[in-house]
All heavy atoms as an XYZ file, in Angstrom:
766
protein
N      46.430   -137.894    196.572
C      47.123   -137.661    197.844
C      46.015   -137.622    198.939
O      44.987   -136.993    198.823
C      47.830   -136.290    197.807
C      48.689   -136.035    199.032
S      49.611   -134.503    198.936
C      50.783   -134.901    197.601
N      46.230   -138.314    200.043
C      45.207   -138.441    201.059
C      45.208   -137.162    201.902
O      46.127   -136.412    201.910
C      45.521   -139.629    201.949
O      46.670   -139.382    202.741
N      44.034   -137.001    202.600
C      43.959   -135.852    203.466
C      44.980   -135.850    204.533
O      45.508   -134.791    204.927
C      42.547   -135.764    204.100
C      41.477   -135.243    203.116
O      41.857   -134.611    202.135
O      40.307   -135.505    203.339
N      45.342   -137.026    205.052
C      46.320   -137.117    206.110
C      47.673   -136.591    205.600
O      48.336   -135.899    206.281
C      46.431   -138.581    206.600
C      47.392   -138.726    207.748
C      47.253   -140.091    208.363
C      48.278   -140.400    209.423
N      48.348   -139.536    210.519
N      48.021   -136.980    204.390
C      49.276   -136.517    203.837
C      49.236   -135.002    203.625
O      50.172   -134.304    203.942
C      49.557   -137.215    202.494
O      49.546   -138.615    202.731
C      50.851   -136.782    201.910
N      48.115   -134.462    203.113
C      47.958   -133.057    202.878
C      48.072   -132.298    204.239
O      48.784   -131.332    204.388
C      46.713   -132.715    202.181
C      46.752   -133.200    200.745
C      46.406   -131.211    202.225
C      45.412   -133.129    200.013
N      47.358   -132.834    205.262
C      47.409   -132.195    206.577
C      48.794   -132.206    207.175
O      49.231   -131.241    207.754
C      46.443   -132.896    207.533
C      44.978   -132.570    207.218
O      44.715   -131.578    206.508
O      44.084   -133.338    207.638
N      49.517   -133.316    206.982
C      50.898   -133.377    207.494
C      51.805   -132.382    206.799
O      52.674   -131.776    207.388
C      51.442   -134.791    207.469
O      51.631   -135.227    206.159
N      51.604   -132.225    205.478
C      52.413   -131.258    204.709
C      52.045   -129.844    205.146
O      52.968   -128.998    205.262
C      52.154   -131.425    203.206
C      52.748   -132.661    202.588
C      52.288   -132.781    201.143
C      54.270   -132.654    202.689
N      50.784   -129.579    205.462
C      50.411   -128.253    205.881
C      51.001   -127.971    207.247
O      51.544   -126.862    207.488
C      48.855   -128.137    205.937
C      48.322   -128.064    204.513
C      48.454   -126.897    206.726
C      46.812   -128.164    204.418
N      50.980   -128.925    208.158
C      51.603   -128.774    209.455
C      53.094   -128.491    209.311
O      53.629   -127.610    209.967
C      51.372   -129.974    210.388
C      52.196   -129.935    211.628
C      49.872   -130.029    210.743
N      53.790   -129.279    208.481
C      55.202   -129.050    208.238
C      55.472   -127.657    207.688
O      56.394   -126.965    208.128
C      55.711   -130.156    207.333
C      57.213   -129.988    207.060
C      57.745   -131.086    206.115
O      57.009   -132.025    205.784
O      58.890   -130.928    205.679
N      54.689   -127.266    206.692
C      54.856   -125.914    206.105
C      54.633   -124.839    207.125
O      55.429   -123.885    207.179
C      53.905   -125.774    204.883
N      53.592   -124.990    207.924
C      53.347   -123.934    208.959
C      54.484   -123.892    209.986
O      54.869   -122.822    210.397
C      52.018   -124.272    209.683
C      50.778   -124.048    208.842
C      49.550   -124.511    209.591
C      50.606   -122.556    208.460
N      54.996   -125.033    210.386
C      56.145   -125.040    211.300
C      57.356   -124.377    210.666
O      58.073   -123.609    211.354
C      56.480   -126.487    211.736
C      55.447   -127.038    212.654
O      54.722   -126.336    213.328
N      55.397   -128.394    212.703
N      57.604   -124.625    209.377
C      58.714   -123.990    208.675
C      58.521   -122.499    208.591
O      59.466   -121.719    208.821
C      58.909   -124.598    207.305
C      59.405   -126.002    207.298
O      59.977   -126.456    208.301
N      59.277   -126.714    206.234
N      57.310   -122.095    208.278
C      57.010   -120.655    208.190
C      57.268   -119.965    209.503
O      57.896   -118.912    209.619
C      55.559   -120.430    207.728
C      55.397   -120.799    206.250
C      55.125   -119.002    207.942
C      53.959   -120.941    205.769
N      56.747   -120.583    210.619
C      56.933   -120.014    211.967
C      58.411   -119.887    212.310
O      58.860   -118.918    212.876
C      56.118   -120.824    212.965
C      54.639   -120.621    212.859
C      53.869   -121.405    213.902
N      52.473   -121.247    213.674
C      51.618   -122.258    213.474
N      52.065   -123.528    213.454
N      50.337   -122.034    213.302
N      59.158   -120.976    212.013
C      60.563   -120.999    212.306
C      61.310   -119.928    211.568
O      62.094   -119.164    212.088
C      61.126   -122.348    211.984
O      62.530   -122.355    212.177
N      61.006   -119.794    210.237
C      61.660   -118.767    209.425
C      61.348   -117.382    209.895
O      62.195   -116.499    209.941
C      61.216   -118.916    207.946
C      61.775   -120.161    207.287
O      62.667   -120.802    207.887
O      61.247   -120.495    206.200
N      60.100   -117.153    210.261
C      59.679   -115.806    210.786
C      60.393   -115.486    212.096
O      60.804   -114.348    212.292
C      58.178   -115.782    210.951
C      57.485   -115.759    209.604
C      56.010   -115.862    209.726
N      55.471   -114.579    210.092
C      54.165   -114.394    210.323
N      53.326   -115.351    210.165
N      53.735   -113.181    210.651
N      60.537   -116.463    212.962
C      61.202   -116.265    214.259
C      62.689   -115.896    214.032
O      63.174   -114.943    214.628
C      61.114   -117.499    215.103
C      61.758   -117.355    216.457
C      61.647   -118.626    217.301
C      62.325   -118.365    218.594
N      62.795   -119.600    219.245
N      63.361   -116.617    213.175
C      64.729   -116.363    212.842
C      64.876   -114.960    212.221
O      65.777   -114.155    212.597
C      65.331   -117.418    211.926
C      65.428   -118.757    212.694
C      66.704   -117.019    211.342
C      65.684   -119.967    211.803
N      64.008   -114.637    211.277
C      64.069   -113.310    210.586
C      63.844   -112.187    211.585
O      64.521   -111.147    211.555
C      63.065   -113.259    209.454
N      62.884   -112.375    212.497
C      62.605   -111.374    213.537
C      63.803   -111.112    214.441
O      64.179   -110.009    214.727
C      61.375   -111.771    214.349
C      60.961   -110.729    215.339
C      59.721   -111.164    216.111
C      59.319   -110.142    217.157
N      58.166   -110.534    217.934
N      64.410   -112.245    214.893
C      65.619   -112.108    215.741
C      66.722   -111.394    214.988
O      67.420   -110.517    215.540
C      66.072   -113.483    216.161
C      65.126   -114.139    217.156
C      65.454   -115.611    217.427
O      66.408   -116.149    216.776
O      64.764   -116.264    218.209
N      66.927   -111.724    213.719
C      67.953   -111.104    212.903
C      67.681   -109.592    212.751
O      68.572   -108.747    212.845
C      68.051   -111.810    211.557
C      69.302   -111.380    210.793
C      70.529   -111.733    211.178
C      69.138   -110.635    209.627
C      71.662   -111.350    210.476
C      70.257   -110.230    208.893
C      71.535   -110.604    209.293
N      66.409   -109.252    212.435
C      66.017   -107.827    212.343
C      66.292   -107.048    213.612
O      66.737   -105.911    213.583
C      64.573   -107.686    211.914
C      64.254   -108.036    210.452
C      62.750   -108.067    210.214
C      64.936   -107.008    209.528
N      65.989   -107.660    214.759
C      66.274   -107.007    216.028
C      67.769   -106.784    216.203
O      68.197   -105.709    216.662
C      65.743   -107.861    217.233
C      64.233   -107.819    217.369
O      63.601   -106.837    216.899
N      63.675   -108.818    217.940
N      68.592   -107.719    215.804
C      70.010   -107.569    215.869
C      70.497   -106.434    214.962
O      71.342   -105.659    215.350
C      70.758   -108.864    215.523
C      72.253   -108.812    215.558
C      72.804   -108.451    216.942
O      72.170   -108.854    217.936
O      73.887   -107.823    217.027
N      69.942   -106.394    213.767
C      70.315   -105.306    212.805
C      69.942   -103.929    213.426
O      70.691   -102.995    213.367
C      69.633   -105.546    211.440
C      70.320   -106.696    210.765
C      69.671   -104.241    210.600
C      69.635   -107.104    209.430
N      68.724   -103.879    213.961
C      68.255   -102.597    214.583
C      69.191   -102.170    215.712
O      69.532   -100.988    215.826
C      66.840   -102.741    215.081
N      69.630   -103.121    216.508
C      70.566   -102.798    217.607
C      71.914   -102.283    217.062
O      72.514   -101.369    217.613
C      70.771   -104.028    218.478
C      69.590   -104.341    219.313
O      68.724   -103.486    219.605
N      69.445   -105.634    219.712
N      72.380   -102.906    215.998
C      73.640   -102.464    215.396
C      73.521   -101.068    214.805
O      74.444   -100.231    214.925
C      74.163   -103.454    214.358
C      74.635   -104.769    214.992
C      75.170   -105.705    213.917
O      75.502   -105.308    212.800
N      75.354   -106.959    214.322
N      72.410   -100.805    214.132
C      72.197    -99.452    213.578
C      72.048    -98.473    214.693
O      72.593    -97.303    214.556
C      70.954    -99.473    212.683
C      71.256   -100.266    211.399
C      70.555    -98.047    212.241
C      70.075   -100.526    210.479
N      71.417    -98.778    215.753
C      71.229    -97.881    216.881
C      72.620    -97.529    217.507
O      72.822    -96.393    217.956
C      70.319    -98.457    217.946
N      73.481    -98.489    217.505
C      74.822    -98.262    218.087
C      75.793    -97.510    217.164
O      76.682    -96.854    217.608
N      75.563    -97.650    215.879
C      76.425    -97.005    214.884
C      75.574    -96.678    213.674
O      75.348    -97.495    212.786
C      77.589    -97.944    214.519
C      78.529    -97.319    213.515
O      78.405    -96.150    213.161
O      79.449    -98.048    213.062
N      75.170    -95.425    213.589
C      74.270    -94.979    212.492
C      74.903    -95.184    211.121
O      74.168    -95.339    210.104
C      73.855    -93.506    212.667
N      76.219    -95.166    211.026
C      76.927    -95.410    209.748
C      76.584    -96.789    209.159
O      76.597    -96.978    207.955
C      78.417    -95.239    209.925
C      79.256    -95.375    208.712
C      79.007    -94.239    207.716
O      78.550    -93.165    208.105
O      79.303    -94.471    206.521
N      76.271    -97.729    210.017
C      75.937    -99.108    209.576
C      74.614    -99.147    208.808
O      74.326   -100.143    208.136
C      75.905   -100.034    210.786
C      77.243   -100.258    211.457
C      78.215   -100.934    210.516
O      77.916   -101.854    209.802
N      79.450   -100.400    210.520
N      73.805    -98.132    208.974
C      72.490    -98.093    208.313
C      72.580    -98.353    206.838
O      71.796    -99.150    206.273
C      71.781    -96.780    208.558
C      70.366    -96.721    208.064
O      69.629    -97.744    208.177
N      69.960    -95.635    207.456
N      73.503    -97.725    206.141
C      73.592    -97.897    204.678
C      73.991    -99.305    204.254
O      73.699    -99.770    203.164
C      74.584    -96.856    204.040
C      75.988    -96.994    204.473
C      76.837    -95.895    203.803
C      78.256    -95.893    204.295
N      79.009    -94.794    203.761
N      74.639   -100.040    205.146
C      75.024   -101.429    204.860
C      73.964   -102.416    205.258
O      73.745   -103.455    204.619
C      76.370   -101.793    205.530
C      77.484   -100.878    205.138
C      78.000    -99.994    206.065
C      78.023   -100.872    203.854
C      79.032    -99.094    205.725
C      79.045    -99.997    203.491
C      79.548    -99.113    204.411
O      80.558    -98.261    204.071
N      73.338   -102.142    206.399
C      72.415   -103.136    206.994
C      70.990   -102.958    206.495
O      70.221   -103.937    206.586
C      72.509   -103.018    208.521
C      73.869   -103.382    209.096
C      73.840   -103.226    210.637
C      74.198   -104.844    208.788
N      70.575   -101.786    206.041
C      69.200   -101.596    205.614
C      68.819   -102.510    204.467
O      67.730   -103.086    204.491
C      68.934   -100.142    205.229
O      68.917    -99.288    206.380
N      69.676   -102.728    203.445
C      69.294   -103.676    202.360
C      69.121   -105.104    202.923
O      68.273   -105.815    202.429
C      70.454   -103.543    201.376
C      71.055   -102.239    201.665
C      70.885   -102.001    203.105
N      69.950   -105.446    203.862
C      69.805   -106.789    204.489
C      68.514   -106.909    205.213
O      67.804   -107.886    205.108
C      71.026   -107.038    205.409
C      70.868   -108.397    206.129
C      72.348   -107.011    204.655
N      68.137   -105.866    205.965
C      66.884   -105.885    206.681
C      65.693   -105.950    205.725
O      64.742   -106.687    205.959
C      66.794   -104.626    207.547
N      65.799   -105.274    204.634
C      64.715   -105.289    203.609
C      64.504   -106.699    203.094
O      63.380   -107.132    202.874
C      65.017   -104.312    202.486
N      65.633   -107.429    202.836
C      65.481   -108.813    202.338
C      64.799   -109.694    203.335
O      63.974   -110.539    203.008
C      66.868   -109.397    201.982
C      67.427   -108.856    200.725
C      66.570   -109.401    199.589
C      67.157   -109.032    198.240
N      66.307   -109.399    197.138
N      65.073   -109.489    204.599
C      64.436   -110.283    205.647
C      62.922   -109.944    205.766
O      62.133   -110.867    206.054
C      65.211   -110.170    206.983
C      66.406   -111.006    206.991
N      66.409   -112.342    207.251
C      67.709   -110.706    206.735
C      67.627   -112.829    207.150
N      68.436   -111.831    206.840
N      62.613   -108.713    205.614
C      61.202   -108.337    205.643
C      60.475   -108.992    204.437
O      59.336   -109.494    204.561
C      61.018   -106.806    205.635
C      61.493   -106.265    207.003
C      59.595   -106.387    205.340
C      61.646   -104.803    207.040
N      61.125   -109.029    203.255
C      60.548   -109.711    202.141
C      60.343   -111.198    202.416
O      59.322   -111.764    202.026
C      61.507   -109.596    200.916
C      61.516   -108.242    200.240
C      62.484   -108.184    199.111
O      62.676   -109.202    198.389
O      63.094   -107.118    198.908
N      61.270   -111.827    203.148
C      61.148   -113.202    203.509
C      59.925   -113.426    204.396
O      59.149   -114.367    204.184
C      62.402   -113.685    204.237
O      63.556   -113.569    203.407
C      62.271   -115.097    204.702
N      59.716   -112.528    205.338
C      58.535   -112.658    206.214
C      57.264   -112.449    205.403
O      56.257   -113.129    205.634
C      58.617   -111.680    207.401
C      59.704   -112.091    208.392
S      59.670   -111.233    209.973
C      59.719   -109.543    209.492
N      57.295   -111.551    204.473
C      56.093   -111.297    203.631
C      55.763   -112.551    202.785
O      54.657   -112.938    202.680
C      56.318   -110.095    202.739
C      55.101   -109.815    201.869
C      55.310   -108.560    200.983
O      56.262   -107.830    201.133
N      54.397   -108.347    200.088
N      56.820   -113.150    202.249
C      56.603   -114.374    201.454
C      55.990   -115.511    202.313
O      55.145   -116.236    201.885
C      57.926   -114.854    200.807
C      58.253   -114.073    199.550
C      59.353   -114.776    198.732
N      60.499   -115.242    199.488
C      61.615   -114.555    199.697
N      61.726   -113.332    199.163
N      62.568   -115.024    200.385
N      56.461   -115.572    203.543
C      55.899   -116.605    204.434
C      54.439   -116.351    204.699
O      53.636   -117.285    204.766
C      56.703   -116.781    205.701
O      56.516   -115.652    206.559
N      54.068   -115.087    204.822
C      52.657   -114.771    204.977
C      51.846   -115.130    203.715
O      50.735   -115.673    203.818
C      52.440   -113.224    205.230
C      52.860   -112.856    206.588
O      52.936   -113.661    207.504
N      53.179   -111.586    206.746
N      52.444   -114.880    202.527
C      51.747   -115.282    201.288
C      51.590   -116.786    201.193
O      50.558   -117.279    200.733
C      52.522   -114.732    200.072
C      52.497   -113.230    199.920
C      53.494   -112.673    198.982
O      54.295   -113.449    198.366
O      53.527   -111.398    198.789
N      52.613   -117.518    201.612
C      52.533   -118.953    201.601
C      51.462   -119.461    202.518
O      50.670   -120.360    202.228
C      53.877   -119.582    201.990
C      54.952   -119.370    200.981
C      56.330   -119.762    201.463
O      56.530   -119.984    202.643
N      57.271   -119.794    200.491
N      51.348   -118.801    203.693
C      50.301   -119.204    204.668
C      48.935   -118.972    204.054
O      48.026   -119.808    204.208
C      50.488   -118.378    205.933
C      49.518   -118.662    207.079
C      49.527   -120.118    207.478
C      49.807   -117.791    208.290
N      48.723   -117.846    203.391
C      47.435   -117.561    202.725
C      47.131   -118.620    201.674
O      45.992   -119.099    201.572
C      47.400   -116.145    202.150
C      46.199   -115.935    201.240
C      47.458   -115.101    203.246
N      48.121   -118.995    200.879
C      47.909   -120.051    199.881
C      47.515   -121.377    200.520
O      46.631   -122.056    200.035
C      49.142   -120.222    199.014
C      49.390   -119.064    198.054
C      50.630   -119.274    197.273
C      50.827   -118.068    196.331
N      52.060   -118.184    195.555
N      48.147   -121.699    201.606
C      47.841   -122.969    202.295
C      46.400   -122.928    202.830
O      45.670   -123.881    202.696
C      48.868   -123.180    203.467
C      50.212   -123.586    202.865
C      48.353   -124.302    204.393
C      51.326   -123.653    203.861
N      46.016   -121.771    203.421
C      44.649   -121.645    203.912
C      43.649   -121.779    202.786
O      42.603   -122.472    202.904
C      44.490   -120.286    204.705
C      45.315   -120.351    205.973
C      43.020   -120.021    204.939
C      45.461   -118.997    206.632
N      43.922   -121.111    201.652
C      43.048   -121.239    200.472
C      42.927   -122.660    200.017
O      41.813   -123.106    199.696
C      43.526   -120.355    199.369
C      43.273   -118.873    199.611
O      42.353   -118.519    200.393
N      44.049   -118.023    198.961
N      44.057   -123.374    199.946
C      43.948   -124.788    199.515
C      43.140   -125.609    200.509
O      42.359   -126.479    200.097
C      45.401   -125.334    199.461
C      46.204   -124.931    198.254
C      47.642   -125.394    198.404
C      45.602   -125.379    196.973
N      43.342   -125.359    201.765
C      42.568   -126.069    202.781
C      41.090   -125.792    202.696
O      40.239   -126.691    202.803
C      43.110   -125.737    204.211
C      42.585   -126.616    205.282
C      43.016   -128.034    205.131
C      42.506   -128.849    206.320
N      42.759   -130.280    206.112
N      40.724   -124.551    202.449
C      39.349   -124.154    202.282
C      38.729   -124.817    201.061
O      37.607   -125.244    201.129
C      39.189   -122.627    202.202
C      39.345   -121.967    203.524
C      39.282   -120.410    203.433
O      39.498   -119.848    202.364
N      38.946   -119.789    204.538
N      39.484   -124.871    200.011
C      38.969   -125.543    198.799
C      38.685   -127.025    199.138
O      37.687   -127.542    198.687
C      39.981   -125.449    197.654
C      40.026   -124.152    196.924
C      41.002   -124.218    195.771
C      41.011   -122.909    195.055
N      41.876   -122.965    193.869
N      39.551   -127.607    199.912
C      39.385   -129.006    200.308
C      38.159   -129.207    201.146
O      37.486   -130.240    201.119
N      37.853   -128.250    202.008
C      36.705   -128.431    202.917
C      35.373   -128.196    202.253
O      34.331   -128.565    202.800
C      36.850   -127.467    204.125
O      36.711   -126.143    203.708
N      35.370   -127.600    201.062
C      34.112   -127.356    200.363
C      33.791   -128.475    199.400
O      32.788   -128.392    198.649
C      34.147   -126.003    199.566
O      35.198   -126.100    198.608
C      34.378   -124.856    200.492
N      34.563   -129.543    199.408
C      34.275   -130.649    198.487
C      35.537   -131.063    197.809
O      36.604   -131.244    198.426
N      35.462   -131.186    196.514
C      36.615   -131.619    195.741
C      37.600   -130.489    195.590
O      37.240   -129.322    195.570
C      36.192   -132.132    194.357
O      35.597   -131.049    193.648
C      35.209   -133.284    194.425
N      38.848   -130.883    195.502
C      39.921   -129.886    195.280
C      40.383   -129.991    193.830
O      40.816   -131.024    193.408
C      41.125   -130.168    196.223
C      42.249   -129.201    195.940
C      40.696   -130.103    197.684
N      40.206   -128.897    193.139
C      40.711   -128.853    191.788
C      41.594   -127.622    191.644
O      41.199   -126.505    191.908
C      39.540   -128.740    190.770
C      38.689   -129.999    190.722
C      37.637   -129.955    189.664
O      37.885   -129.317    188.640
O      36.616   -130.590    189.870
N      42.858   -127.844    191.317
C      43.810   -126.787    191.125
C      44.027   -126.555    189.623
O      44.174   -127.506    188.864
C      45.096   -127.169    191.815
C      45.098   -127.491    193.286
C      46.478   -127.924    193.739
C      44.646   -126.277    194.073
N      44.116   -125.294    189.253
C      44.521   -125.016    187.877
C      46.015   -125.167    187.803
O      46.690   -125.348    188.761
C      44.021   -123.648    187.433
C      44.630   -122.479    188.226
O      45.756   -122.527    188.606
N      43.809   -121.465    188.412
N      46.522   -125.117    186.604
C      47.975   -125.347    186.392
C      48.830   -124.330    187.128
O      49.850   -124.633    187.690
C      48.322   -125.313    184.882
C      49.743   -125.782    184.595
C      50.031   -127.179    185.087
O      49.236   -128.130    184.921
N      51.153   -127.381    185.733
N      48.374   -123.072    187.140
C      49.141   -122.022    187.843
C      49.212   -122.334    189.343
O      50.301   -122.213    189.947
C      48.489   -120.677    187.603
C      49.243   -119.551    188.255
C      48.601   -118.184    188.071
C      49.391   -117.130    188.818
N      48.682   -115.869    188.867
N      48.092   -122.735    189.935
C      48.105   -123.101    191.380
C      48.993   -124.312    191.620
O      49.700   -124.307    192.633
C      46.683   -123.374    191.831
C      45.786   -122.158    191.896
C      44.354   -122.485    192.140
O      43.847   -123.544    191.638
O      43.685   -121.710    192.876
N      48.985   -125.266    190.767
C      49.864   -126.432    190.866
C      51.339   -126.018    190.839
O      52.124   -126.455    191.670
C      49.536   -127.470    189.855
C      48.232   -128.164    189.944
C      47.994   -129.094    188.765
C      46.588   -129.669    188.827
N      46.334   -130.510    187.620
N      51.599   -125.167    189.873
C      53.011   -124.706    189.759
C      53.477   -123.917    190.961
O      54.561   -124.092    191.446
C      53.184   -123.856    188.475
C      53.028   -124.648    187.214
O      53.130   -125.890    187.245
O      52.772   -124.024    186.177
N      52.591   -123.030    191.478
C      52.920   -122.239    192.643
C      53.106   -123.097    193.846
O      54.022   -122.895    194.648
C      51.825   -121.200    192.918
C      51.808   -120.072    191.926
C      50.662   -119.072    192.127
O      49.762   -119.413    192.949
O      50.628   -118.027    191.445
N      52.255   -124.100    194.006
C      52.390   -125.005    195.185
C      53.679   -125.781    195.071
O      54.433   -125.913    196.050
C      51.172   -125.946    195.215
C      51.122   -126.908    196.407
C      51.163   -126.177    197.719
C      49.923   -127.781    196.305
N      53.995   -126.245    193.871
C      55.235   -127.008    193.712
C      56.447   -126.123    194.015
O      57.372   -126.502    194.697
C      55.342   -127.556    192.276
C      56.616   -128.321    192.021
C      56.752   -129.622    192.506
C      57.649   -127.791    191.336
C      57.892   -130.346    192.300
C      58.834   -128.493    191.117
C      58.931   -129.767    191.578
N      56.443   -124.867    193.481
C      57.512   -123.921    193.735
C      57.617   -123.661    195.250
O      58.732   -123.526    195.764
C      57.292   -122.596    192.997
C      57.514   -122.751    191.465
O      58.094   -123.796    191.063
O      57.046   -121.882    190.739
N      56.480   -123.490    195.907
C      56.484   -123.176    197.358
C      57.123   -124.327    198.126
O      57.961   -124.125    198.994
C      55.060   -122.951    197.857
C      54.977   -122.611    199.312
S      53.318   -122.173    199.823
C      52.404   -123.668    199.505
N      56.752   -125.580    197.776
C      57.299   -126.726    198.447
C      58.818   -126.791    198.184
O      59.589   -127.130    199.096
C      56.593   -128.000    197.997
C      55.139   -128.047    198.533
C      57.385   -129.241    198.460
C      54.276   -129.073    197.889
N      59.251   -126.457    196.969
C      60.639   -126.524    196.630
C      61.431   -125.314    197.213
O      62.635   -125.297    197.155
C      60.814   -126.551    195.093
C      60.301   -127.841    194.458
C      61.003   -129.028    194.964
O      62.218   -129.098    195.071
N      60.207   -130.059    195.278
N      60.681   -124.300    197.674
C      61.357   -123.136    198.234
C      61.840   -122.189    197.181
O      62.741   -121.405    197.440
N      61.276   -122.234    195.975
C      61.738   -121.407    194.845
C      60.940   -120.122    194.682
O      61.274   -119.333    193.752
C      61.639   -122.200    193.550
C      62.623   -123.340    193.556
O      63.635   -123.305    194.282
O      62.405   -124.328    192.798
N      59.943   -119.819    195.470
C      59.185   -118.616    195.286
C      60.034   -117.422    195.729
O      60.634   -117.428    196.767
C      57.861   -118.624    196.088
C      56.931   -119.699    195.457
C      57.195   -117.276    196.106
C      55.628   -119.775    196.106
N      60.083   -116.448    194.875
C      60.890   -115.249    195.157
C      60.062   -114.051    195.308
O      59.045   -113.893    194.833
C      61.902   -115.058    194.033
C      62.868   -116.273    193.987
C      64.009   -116.022    193.076
C      65.059   -117.057    193.176
N      64.897   -118.372    193.031
């Protein structure tokens, strides 16, 4: 895979991460407003909020993995072990939980 292709995939992944984080943040703000208006909603909306926080955390983890891959590439050859290959494939497929 050429560097140009890798760079374009990294840019796409970063754009997706930023978009997902923006949507999750907006949703969390809406949940917070609903809980502030009706405290009874807390028991229903808190689990939903927790899932969105997990989503933002996963996007941070994906960003760190992308940075690590890029750093490996800048130091010379890029060699991924099987676990790293599997994680990258899962990340691209959106299957990381």
